[in-house]
N, C-alpha and C positions, 0 to 999 in steps of 0.2 A: 437380487437375484429371479428368477421367473418360477413362477405357479404353474405349474401341471397337472392334470387329471387324465391318468390312462385308467382305463377299461381295457380288460383282458376277459372277450366271451371265448372261454373255451367250452371242449366238449361234456364236461363235466359242471364246471361253475361259472358262474360271471361274479369279477373281481375289479374293485375300485381302488386307487391311490390317487390320491391327492398330495403333491408335496411339492416344496422350496428348495429348486436347484441351481448351484452354482457350480459351474464347472465338471468335475467329479465327486462334488461332496452335494449329498441329498438328507434332507431332514422331510421326516413323514411326518405329515397332518391329519390325515385321516387314510384309512384304510379298512374296506368292506370284503366280506362274500358271501355270495348264495351260490347254494347249490341247486343249477337251473336244469342240468343236465339235459341240454342242447341236441348233445350227441344219440340222445333215444332213440334206437331203432335204424339208425343211418346204416350201422353196419347190412341190416337186411334189408332196407329198401333202396336206399339211395340216395335219400332225400331228408331235408328236413322237416320236424312236426308241425304241424300245425301247433300244440297243446306246448312244446317246448318251446317254442317260437314264442308264446306268447307268457311261459316263465319267463325269459330271460327280458323282453318289455318289461315286464311289471318288476324287476328285481331294476331297471336302468329308467322306470319310472323315479325310483326313490332314490337314483344314485343323480339324477340330474339336478334333484333338490341339493345335493349334499353339494356337488361344482360350483352350482348357481352362488350358494351360500358363502363358501370360499373364493368365489370369482378368480376360478384360472385362465390367468393366458393362454396355457395351450390346452386343448382339450381335445384329445384322440382315443380312438379306442381298435382294439386289434383281434383280429377273429383268426383261428388256428384248425386243431386239424376236421372238427367236426364239417365247418362251412368250408374249405379245401375238397373234401369228399362229397359232399353235395350236390347234385345237380341245380337243385336253387339257394347254391350259397351266394352266387353271386348278387341275386332278387335280395335276397337277406340283409348283406349289405349297405346297399342302397337303402331301404328300408331305417337301417338303424342311424344311416348318416342324416337322412332327408327327417326323422323323426325326431334327433337329439341334439344333431350341431355339433357333431366331435366326425372328426378327420377319420372317419372308417375304413379300413385295409384288410385284406385278408391275407395275413402275412405263407410267408413261402417255408419252404423248410428249411432253407439255408438264411434265412430272416430271422425264423425263431430259433434256430440253434445261436446266432452269434449274438441276439439280444438275450436268450438263456446264459448266456455266456456271461457278458459284458454284466448282467446282472447280478451272479451269482459270484464274481470275482471284484466286485468292486470295492470290498475293502479287503482284500485281499493283498499281499505282498507282490505288486505285481515282476519284482526280481526273482521271484521263487521258481528255481528251476524243473521244480516236481512236477511230472504229469499227471494234471489232475482229469478228474469225470466226472462232469456236472451230467446229473439225472433230472430229469422231468418227466413224469410218470404225472400223463394226463388220461381224458375219457375215450379218447378216442386214439393214440397216439404216443409214442415214448420218443422224447428227445433224447439222444446221449450225445454229450459234447467231448471232445478232449482237445487240452489244450497245456500250453506253461507259458509262463512268463506274460500274463494277458493276453497271448495269441492263440486260435483257435488253429488244431491240426489235423483232426478231424471232427465230420458231424453227421450225423443219420436221422433221419425220423422213421421210426419204425413203427408200422400198424398193430401195435399192441398197446392197448390202451384199458381204462378200468370198467368203464360202459363197455365198451365194444367186447373183453372178455366173458365178464361177467355175465351179460348177454350169449357170448356164444358156451358159456362151459357151467357155468353154476346154476342150476335149474330146480334145485332141491333147498330143503330150507329145513332146517342147516345144510348145505354141501355136503355130499360124499366125498370119500376117499377119491373114487373114479375120478371124479369130477373136479376135482383138485388138480390131479395129476393129470389130465388131460388137461388142464389150461398151463400148469408150469409146463412142458413138455411144447405145447404151443410156441407159448412165449419165449422160454427157452431154444428154440430150433430157430423162429424169426430174431433175437438177439445176433446168436451166432452166427447167422448167414448175412447178417446186417455189416456186422461187424470184425474184418479179419484179424488173427488171433497176433499179427502184429501188434497191433492199433491197442488194441487189449492189455497186451505186456506191458505196452508204454502207461500206463495209469497206474500213479501211487497210493493214490489217496482218492476220494471219492466223496462229492458236496450231493445232497439229493435238496430239490426245491419242491414247491408246490404241496395238493392238497394231501395227498399218500403221507410224504414224507414229514410234513407238519404234524400230521394226526397221530402219526406212529411215535411220533417225540410227545406231544401231548397225551397221550394214552400212557408211556412207559413213566414219564411221569406223575399220570395222576392228575393233572391241572384241571380245577373248576373253580372258576371259569379257567378259558386260556390267555394263558402269557406269555406272546411272545419275545420278550427277552430272555423267555428259560430256554423257549424253543431254542434259537438263534445259538447255534454252535452245540446242539447238545449231538451226544454221537452214541450210536446203535449197532451192535455187535451184530453178525447174522445169526449166532446163535439166542441173543435176545428178541430178534425178529423171527426166529422161528418159533420161539416163546407165542411172541404175539398172535401171528398166524395159527398156530394150535387154537389158541385161547378164543380167538373172536370165531373161528370155524366152526367151534363146537357147538355154539347156541344160535337160536334162532334168531332172523332177524328182528324182534319186538324182544328179546334180551339185548342184540347187540347195540340196539339204538339208546339202552342204559346204562354202557360202559362210560365209566367217567374219562374223559379228557376228550370222547366222540363225539364231534357235530353228529346229532342224530340222523341230518339228512345225507352223509356221508358212508351211512350203516352201511345200505344196500348195497356198494362197494369196494369198501377198504379190503374184503378178505380178497379179494382180486390184486390191489394195491400192494398191500404186501408182499404175496407170491411173486409180481411182476419185479417189482424192488429187490426180492431174494435172488430172484433168476438172475438179475444185471447184476450184482454182486460174484456171486457164479460165476460168471459167464467172466469177468474180469479177474476172477483171483484174488478179490478185495474181502478182507474180514471186517472192515465194518463200513461206517458212513457216518459221516458229520450232516445235520438238517440246517437249513438258511431259511432263514426268513426271506431273502434277498435274490428274487427270479426273475420272470421277465417284466415284471411292472416295475424295477429296479432300472433294467435295459431298457425299456422303450421311453421314459421318465428322462435317464441321462444321453441316450439319445433324441430327445427332441428339443434340446437345447443349444446351441452355439457352441 
């Protein structure tokens, strides 16, 4: 087995997976997530801010010790929407490589979709003909991937994200109904414009990965502390998500931080995240979504070995 360390530097969080990989088999050794909000301000300025970059470097300082402790054979980092969009994104990627010795690369939308789908379907039946929608809601973008039988048929990276859309639309605490309606309309129009109706009709089931989805499952299950085994495979109906959105949007940020099952650091963006997830399900006319811990971290780890 090959011991692999993968760091995913996203617009909202910086995450680590250390795992042993053998072909299509993966055994997690350590997994961590720190909300770093690298994408803060990128939508308005077009650049990565100094303070957000320092938050990422602080997280990587912590992860470097864990990677060394496990003695990973393969050490890689992938960077996504915020870095793709930022004028100084390439400079930041070089800094990650030089400071931490990680094989760092900024993923294209195509690569991000392929790796997300690979991770999300790693433990599923490869012969299942059902059209599967994989939803990855990030800080700066939302990846929508449709496929069947383990193969991707369609994918798109939309400019819809929890940091981006919180900054655009949610200026009150708690957010007003008009702000929520504007966010929903913005997300809905972007999703419908990005995914042809014929593609939306092909999806018979949905799996959602990453922080918004896992946070929704954790809140729904009232987990304290977080339990990935209970989150994996948890199903959320649209009506349940609507209830979560209404509950979270009704209280100010200080109270939201205290909600059982929610990482306090995700409280500023969770309302936008739930709304985006609802808009995706609505656009694809799906009544529920399965939550999975197997995401792009798994995809990159599986793709990093022969």
